[in-house]
Each structure stands twice: as structure tokens, then as C-alpha cells.
N, C-alpha and C positions, 0 to 999 in steps of 0.2 A: 509394326512388326512380324508383317507378313511372314511367313516365311524367313524366318533371321536365327542363325547358324554363329554370328560376333564380325568381326569382321577380322578383313587382313590387317597388318602394322599399317598400309598406306595412309589405306580406309580413318582407320583409327587416328591419327598424327594428323592427316586433314581437318575429323574431328574435333579434337582437338581447338589446334590451331582455330577452329570457327570459334571455338564455345567460348575460347579466348577476347575474341575480334568485338562478341556480341553481347558478352558477358552482361551487361547491363538495360541490352537489346529488349528484349524476352523478357516478361516475369510469366509466364506460363507456359511448362511443358507438358502437354496431355502425346504421354503414350499407350498410343494404343496396340494389345498386344491376344495374343489363342493361349499362351503354356504358364505354367504357376512357374519359374524359370523370371519368366519376364519379371512378374511382377520385384522381382531387382532386381530390374534395368532401373528401376525411378528412384531404388539408392543408392543404387551408382556413380548416377550422376547429377544427384544433390551436388555435391567438390567442386565440378568445373561448372556452375551454374550459378547465380544469386536468381535464377528460377520459381518460380514454388512448377513442383511439381505432381503427376496423380498419375500410378497407373489403374484401365481403364480394361477391365475383359472387351475383347473384340464385339458382342451384341450389346454391349454402350459404346459403340460409337456416336451418336446421336446425343449424349449422356456427357461423353470428351469434349463434340463441339460445341454443346454449350457452359461446358463450365472454361472451357478458354477464351468464350465474348462474356463471358464477368467482366465488371466492370470493377 
């Protein structure tokens, strides 16, 4: 989420369509960001996916990648 400032209505719609189409295809979703408000994105995204979601600070990118790769 580098330099993320929100969605346009069109981009949000495209994201939602993708989420519903791939509801069960994604098992884990790592959100990597650089500001405190982005932590809330993990909570915001939960209703749109069956995936486990976890927020990681950008300094922990390697930890996020390892978490995604876990069985």
C-alpha cells in the first residue's frame, strides 16, 4: 500500500468484483503498509474475502512474504 490514498469509485467496483469472483481462491492476504490508518484496512477487507488477513508494516515485508507462503 505504498502511497495509497484510497480508491476511485471505478477502482473500488473492480476490486469488489475480483473479490467476489475469487472468494475461495485466496487463502491468505498480507496487507503491507507504512501508516497507522492502513492497519484498519485488514479489518475493512474481512467481509470481502474468506482469506486470513494480516497487516504488516513495510519494514516487515520479508515477514509478510513468509506468512503468505506458510502451509
